[in-house]
C-alpha positions in Angstrom: 75.2 -115.4 61.7 75.1 -114.6 57.9 76.7 -111.6 56.3 76.3 -110.5 52.8 75.4 -107.7 50.4 72.3 -106.6 48.5 72.0 -104.5 45.3 69.2 -102.3 44.1 70.6 -102.4 40.6 70.5 -98.7 39.7 72.0 -97.3 36.6 73.3 -94.0 37.7 75.8 -91.5 36.3 79.0 -91.3 38.1 79.0 -87.7 39.4 82.8 -87.5 39.4 83.2 -88.5 35.7 79.8 -87.7 34.1 79.6 -91.2 32.6 77.0 -93.9 33.2 77.2 -97.6 32.5 75.0 -99.1 29.9 72.3 -101.5 31.1 74.3 -104.4 29.8 77.4 -103.2 31.7 75.5 -102.7 34.9 74.0 -106.2 34.7 77.4 -107.8 34.0 78.9 -105.7 36.8 76.3 -107.2 39.2 77.4 -110.7 38.3 81.0 -109.7 39.0 80.0 -108.3 42.3 78.2 -111.5 43.3 81.3 -113.6 42.3 83.5 -111.2 44.3 81.2 -111.5 47.3 81.7 -115.2 47.4 85.5 -114.9 46.9 85.6 -112.4 49.8 84.0 -115.0 52.1 80.5 -113.5 52.4 77.5 -115.7 52.9 74.7 -114.1 50.9 74.2 -112.1 47.7 70.7 -110.6 47.2 69.2 -108.5 44.4 66.1 -106.3 44.4 63.3 -106.3 41.9 62.5 -103.1 40.0 60.5 -102.4 36.9 61.1 -98.7 36.5 64.2 -96.6 35.6 66.9 -96.1 36.6 67.0 -99.8 37.8 67.7 -103.0 35.8 66.9 -106.1 37.9 63.4 -106.7 36.5 63.9 -110.4 36.4 65.8 -111.4 39.6 65.5 -115.2 39.2 67.0 -115.0 35.7 70.0 -113.0 37.2 70.3 -115.3 40.2 70.1 -118.4 38.0 73.1 -117.2 35.9 75.0 -116.3 39.1 74.3 -119.8 40.4 76.3 -121.2 37.5 79.2 -118.8 38.3 79.4 -119.6 42.0 79.6 -122.6 44.3 78.8 -121.6 47.9 77.1 -118.3 48.4 73.4 -118.2 49.2 71.4 -116.4 46.4 68.4 -114.4 47.5 66.2 -111.5 46.5 66.2 -108.4 48.6 62.7 -107.8 47.2 60.4 -110.1 45.3 57.2 -108.2 44.7 54.5 -110.5 46.2 51.8 -107.9 45.2 52.4 -107.5 41.4 54.0 -110.9 40.7 51.7 -113.9 40.3 52.2 -116.5 43.1 52.2 -119.4 40.6 55.1 -117.8 38.7 57.0 -117.0 41.9 56.6 -120.6 43.0 57.8 -122.0 39.7 60.8 -119.6 39.3 62.2 -120.2 42.8 61.7 -124.0 42.6 63.8 -123.9 39.4 66.4 -121.7 41.0 66.6 -124.1 44.0 67.4 -127.0 41.6 70.0 -124.9 39.6 71.8 -123.7 42.8 71.7 -126.9 44.8 69.5 -125.4 47.4 71.5 -122.1 47.8 68.3 -120.2 47.5 65.9 -118.2 49.7 63.4 -115.4 48.9 62.6 -112.1 50.5 59.1 -110.9 49.8 58.0 -107.3 49.8 54.9 -105.3 48.7 56.7 -102.6 46.8 55.9 -98.9 47.2 56.2 -97.5 43.6 52.7 -96.6 42.7 53.0 -96.7 38.9 54.3 -100.2 38.9 51.0 -101.7 40.1 48.8 -100.9 37.1 51.6 -102.2 34.8 50.9 -105.6 36.2 47.1 -105.2 36.5 47.0 -104.3 40.2 46.0 -101.4 42.4 48.4 -100.1 45.0 45.5 -99.4 47.3 45.1 -103.2 47.6 48.8 -103.7 48.5 48.3 -105.2 51.9 45.4 -107.5 50.9 47.4 -108.6 47.8 50.3 -109.4 50.0 48.3 -111.6 52.4 46.3 -113.4 49.7 49.2 -114.0 47.4 51.4 -115.3 50.1 48.8 -117.6 51.4 48.6 -119.2 48.0 52.3 -119.3 47.5 52.8 -121.3 50.7 50.3 -123.9 49.5 51.8 -124.2 46.1 55.2 -125.1 47.6 53.7 -127.5 50.2 50.7 -129.3 48.5 50.9 -131.7 45.6 47.5 -130.7 44.2 46.1 -127.2 44.9 42.5 -126.1 44.7 42.2 -122.5 45.7 39.9 -119.6 45.4 40.5 -116.0 46.5 39.3 -112.5 45.9 42.1 -110.9 44.0 43.2 -113.6 41.6 41.5 -116.2 39.5 40.8 -119.6 41.1 43.0 -122.6 40.7 41.7 -126.2 40.2 43.8 -129.2 40.4 47.1 -127.3 40.0 50.4 -129.1 40.6 53.6 -127.1 40.7 56.5 -128.2 38.5 59.2 -128.6 39.4 58.5 -129.4 43.0 60.8 -127.7 45.6 64.2 -129.3 45.9 64.0 -132.2 48.4 60.4 -131.0 48.9 61.7 -128.2 51.1 60.4 -124.7 50.1 62.9 -121.9 50.0 63.1 -120.1 53.3 61.0 -116.9 53.2 62.0 -113.5 54.6 59.4 -110.7 54.6 61.1 -107.4 54.0 59.7 -104.1 55.0 60.8 -100.6 55.8 57.6 -99.2 57.4 54.7 -101.7 57.0 53.6 -103.4 60.3 51.3 -105.7 58.5 54.3 -107.3 56.8 55.9 -107.9 60.2 52.6 -109.4 61.4 52.5 -111.7 58.4 56.1 -112.9 59.0 55.3 -113.6 62.7 52.0 -115.4 61.9 53.8 -118.0 59.7 57.0 -118.1 61.7 59.0 -116.8 58.7 61.9 -114.4 58.8 61.5 -110.6 59.1 64.0 -108.4 57.3 64.0 -104.7 58.4 65.5 -102.8 55.6 67.5 -100.6 57.9 68.9 -97.9 55.6 66.5 -95.0 55.5 64.7 -94.7 58.9 66.0 -93.8 62.3 67.0 -96.6 64.7 64.0 -96.1 66.9 61.7 -97.1 64.0 63.7 -100.3 63.3 63.6 -101.1 66.9 59.9 -100.7 67.1 59.3 -102.9 64.0 61.6 -105.7 65.2 60.1 -105.7 68.7 56.6 -106.0 67.3 57.6 -108.9 65.1 59.4 -110.7 68.0 56.4 -110.2 70.2 53.9 -111.5 67.6 56.2 -114.4 66.7 56.0 -115.6 70.3 52.2 -114.9 70.4 51.7 -117.3 67.5 53.6 -120.1 69.3 56.7 -120.3 67.3 59.1 -119.8 70.2 60.4 -117.1 72.5 60.8 -113.6 71.1 64.5 -114.0 71.1 64.2 -117.0 68.8 62.5 -115.1 66.0 64.5 -114.9 62.8 65.6 -111.3 62.1 67.6 -109.7 59.3 68.8 -106.1 59.0 69.9 -104.0 56.1 72.9 -101.7 56.3 74.7 -99.2 54.1 78.5 -98.6 54.1 81.3 -96.9 52.3 84.8 -97.4 53.6 88.3 -96.3 53.2 91.1 -97.0 55.7 91.1 -93.3 56.5 87.6 -92.0 57.6 88.0 -88.5 56.1 89.0 -90.0 52.8 85.9 -92.1 52.8 83.7 -89.0 53.5 85.4 -87.0 50.8 85.2 -89.7 48.2 81.6 -90.7 48.9 80.0 -87.3 49.3 79.4 -86.6 45.5 77.8 -90.0 45.2 75.6 -89.4 48.2 74.6 -86.0 47.0 73.4 -87.3 43.7 72.0 -90.7 44.6 68.6 -91.5 43.1 67.2 -92.8 46.3 68.2 -89.9 48.7 70.2 -87.4 46.8 69.4 -83.7 47.1 67.9 -84.2 50.5 69.5 -84.2 54.0 73.3 -83.7 54.2 75.6 -86.6 54.4 76.4 -85.7 58.0 72.7 -85.5 58.9 71.9 -88.8 57.2 74.7 -90.7 58.9 73.6 -89.3 62.2 69.9 -90.1 61.8 70.2 -93.5 59.9 72.5 -96.5 60.0 74.5 -95.3 57.0 78.2 -95.5 57.9 80.9 -93.7 55.9 84.3 -94.1 57.4 87.0 -96.6 58.3 86.4 -100.4 58.7 86.7 -99.9 62.5 83.8 -97.4 62.4 81.7 -99.8 60.3 82.4 -102.6 62.8 81.5 -100.4 65.8 78.3 -99.1 64.2 77.1 -102.5 63.1 77.8 -104.2 66.4 75.6 -101.5 67.9 72.6 -102.8 65.9 72.3 -105.6 68.4 71.7 -103.1 71.3 68.2 -102.3 70.0 67.2 -105.3 67.9 68.6 -108.1 69.9 70.7 -111.0 68.6 69.8 -111.5 64.9 70.6 -113.8 62.0 71.4 -111.9 58.8 73.2 -108.7 58.1 73.2 -107.4 54.5 75.1 -104.3 53.3 74.4 -102.0 50.3 77.7 -101.1 48.7 77.2 -100.7 44.9 74.7 -97.9 44.2 74.7 -94.2 43.3 77.1 -94.6 40.3 80.0 -96.0 42.2 82.5 -97.6 39.7 82.8 -101.3 39.7 86.5 -101.1 40.8 85.4 -99.1 43.9 82.7 -101.6 44.8 85.1 -104.5 44.5 87.4 -102.7 46.9 84.6 -102.3 49.3 84.0 -106.1 49.2 87.7 -106.7 49.9 87.5 -104.5 53.0 84.3 -106.3 54.1 85.8 -109.7 53.6 89.2 -109.0 55.0 88.7 -106.5 57.8 85.0 -106.2 58.8 83.1 -109.4 58.6 85.7 -111.6 60.4 85.6 -109.3 63.4 81.8 -109.1 63.2 81.5 -112.9 63.2 83.7 -113.1 66.3 82.1 -110.3 68.2 78.5 -111.1 67.4 79.1 -114.7 68.8 80.2 -113.3 72.2 77.3 -113.6 74.6 75.0 -115.0 72.0 72.5 -117.3 73.9 72.5 -120.9 72.8 68.8 -120.9 72.1 69.0 -118.1 69.5 68.8 -120.1 66.2 71.1 -119.5 63.2 69.7 -118.3 59.9 67.8 -121.2 58.2 69.4 -122.7 55.1 68.2 -125.5 52.8 70.5 -127.9 54.6 69.3 -127.0 58.1 65.7 -127.2 57.0 66.3 -130.6 55.5 68.1 -131.9 58.6 65.2 -130.6 60.8 62.6 -132.5 58.6 64.6 -135.7 58.7 64.9 -135.4 62.5 61.2 -135.0 62.8 60.6 -138.0 60.6 63.0 -140.3 62.4 61.1 -142.5 65.0 62.1 -142.3 68.7 64.9 -144.6 69.7 62.6 -146.9 71.7 60.4 -147.4 68.5 63.3 -148.4 66.3 63.9 -152.1 65.7 66.9 -153.4 67.5 68.8 -156.7 67.0 66.6 -158.3 69.6 63.5 -157.6 67.6 64.7 -159.4 64.5 
């Protein structure tokens, strides 16, 4: 099972000091956070994509390409690549380059985006969000898998004789996760192609996440990719920790109350009751996270949000220390208990390459032996 963090890249005033980082400081801090995540023993660093204030990660592959040069092991992903407003050709090119730069430590999470004004900035209409998602992704798959692409759709100009350069590393496309909070069509798309489904499990009650994951698993099996339990599932999560739970609540409360994504809404107590947000001790984070399996089944990837709402970099790095030293080692051990052997691990470039080579290898009785020479 993979554990990691994702960032939304917000530039937010620290409510306890009244100061905010510059955009440059926030971007550099994100690089420091990614490096610390690798140092702490986490498996994945993921960044969102946003084109509106107060967020800065408008060019995720540029950021991840730089981080690739600063790291050696950690998987670099997006927590949203906007399949609706980005051109599929550019997505294919950018992620192929990132694969080569990172040595295959790359996957991608696609999402449709729900910020209405962003769509016209890129010449699109939010009312076409689902059709754009389906058409663009169909093209993206072909660009990564076919040497020469002739394509015609309804929402983008046609392609004739197009060849992607560079080709995907080892001719293995990045593994695709489809991320969604509330859109069942996204879960259906992931199931149809046998891709991963990432339920961004930070705003809605557990019953909603359970419903979305169950639907994806059922449709994954319907399309013949395996049993429902073999579907590839990822979950978001959101934590703030101190060794003493009351200290965690007291320290995090002003950040929660003023956060750009949920501030000035439900109380911290209500939000932690109704959603998976966990504010407390490492033991409480472990207990809450292990409970996710009760309603989603065994899954492959768990990402935590730890660096938003104006939290200082020093505090975020302390959160990563707690994750790496006290939380993730226990989660690895406990999630392995009772995990059925037929539940696959999260796909990686290496595992996809091994699988392809295994498929290409002829059966033993077809291989030439000494007696045939």
